[in-house]
C-alpha positions, 0 to 999 in steps of 0.5 A, a space after each residue: 499500500 506505501 512505497 515506491 516501486 522497485 528500479 527496473 534493472 539495466 540491459 546487457 552489453 551486447 558484445 557479439 559482432 551483430 549483437 543487440 544491447 538488452 532492453 533495460 527492464 521497467 520499474 514497478 508502481 508504486 503503492 497507493 502513496 509511492 512514487 514509480 520506479 525508475 526505468 533501467 537503462 538499455 545496454 550498448 551493443 555492437 549492433 545496436 543498443 538496448 531501449 530503456 525501459 519505462 519508468 513506473 506509474 505513481 501510487 494512485 492517491 500521491 507520488 510522482 511517475 518514475 524517469 524512462 531509462 536511457 537508451 543504451 548506444 551502438 558501440 565499437 561500429 554498432 549502428 543504432 542507438 535505443 530509445 529512451 524509455 517513457 516517463 511514468 504517470 504521477 498520481 491525483 498529487 504528484 508529477 509525471 516522470 521524465 522521459 529517458 534519452 535516446 542513445 547515441 547511434 555511430 553509423 546509423 540512426 541515434 534512439 528517440 527520446 521517450 515521452 514525458 509522463 503525464 500528471 493526473 490532477 495537480 502535477 507537473 507533466 515530464 519531460 521528454 527525453 532528449 534525441 540522442 546523436 548520430 554522424 548521419 541520422 539524428 534522432 527526434 526528442 520525446 514529446 513532454 508529458 500534460 499537466 494535470 487536470 487543475 494544476 501544473 504545467 505541461 512537460 518540455 519537449 525534448 531536444 532534437 538533434 540533426 
């Protein structure tokens, strides 16, 4: 009933030539009064980075959504960066979680930023994650979450890189 959700684990490193990095685990849901857990980061990979895990939702009453995990990078000739995880939803009183940042690509596409979580009634929307950077293909930033129905600003959109 009370207490935060657990954090998601990080994804493993993809070590083989065409290996993908593992996806990060999602954060747990908070209790009736409790914050959502943070999403795990995606692992780096020789082919592509893994996606970041989503942030957990807050408890139904009080609490903020967990932040999304960051996407893993494509390394050592890797291609694409992983997408950032979405931020969790806030409770009746609480903010939405921030979206994770996209992973950097090397020769392929960078990962997109995760979407910010929505607040419910009273609270700020989470900020969108920033897009990753790549020499060839950029990525878009995540959209900011919406503010609470009665009080709260929308989150900021993440930055987009060319």
